[in-house]
C-alpha positions, 0 to 999 in steps of 0.5 A, a space after each residue: 500500500 502507498 503511503 504519502 508522508 506530509 512535509 513538516 514545516 522546516 526545519 523539522 527533520 522528516 523520517 521516511 522509508 523506502 517506497 514512501 512519497 513526500 507531499 509538498 504544500 507550497 505558496 509564493 507572491 506573484 505579480 505580472 501577466 497572466 500565463 502558465 508556469 512550472 512549479 517544481 519540487 526536489 529532494 537532493 543529496 549534497 549542500 545547497 547551492 547547486 552545482 553541489 546537489 544531486 536530485 534524487 526525487 522530484 515532482 512538478 506541476 503546471 500552475 495557471 497565473 492570473 493577471 496581477 497588476 499587485 501582488 497576489 498569493 499563489 497557494 497550492 490546492 493540492 500538494 505536489 507529491 514526489 516519486 517514491 523514495 528509493 532503497 539507495 537513499 536508506 540510511 542517508 539525510 537529504 535536503 529539499 527545494 522548491 522553484 518556479 520555472 526551469 532555471 534556478 534564480 537567485 531569488 524565488 527558490 526555497 531550499 532547506 539542507 538535511 531535513 529528510 531522514 530515510 530510515 530502514 535497513 539499506 539494500 546490500 552493499 559490498 565494498 573493500 573486496 580483497 584477495 588475502 593471499 593466493 598459492 599453488 596446490 
């Protein structure tokens, strides 16, 4: 059964498990002409700002913006829900960011480092595989 985890108000640490999805409610102030734009959210590993991040899971939605000669509050009516947390993310912490549009401007991006912790048993991994010795028999 699919489980959606609601994003807590940062800087609270949100604990999730592999298979969970993360729901993000968002808002921003808009002023300008009517058109459609994309709101994008991603869970990332690394330190903000880019290029020091690696996006792991994400979600996006098209948002119709009104003609707004004065600033208006644009707010989600439904949360953005990410794709599922993967087994490769278990045992690690992640940040989350949200942006409007396709680029990462200096303003208009909200980001929080290390606010999501993925709990559980990690997938099997092997490291430091060595041949200790070998001989003729």
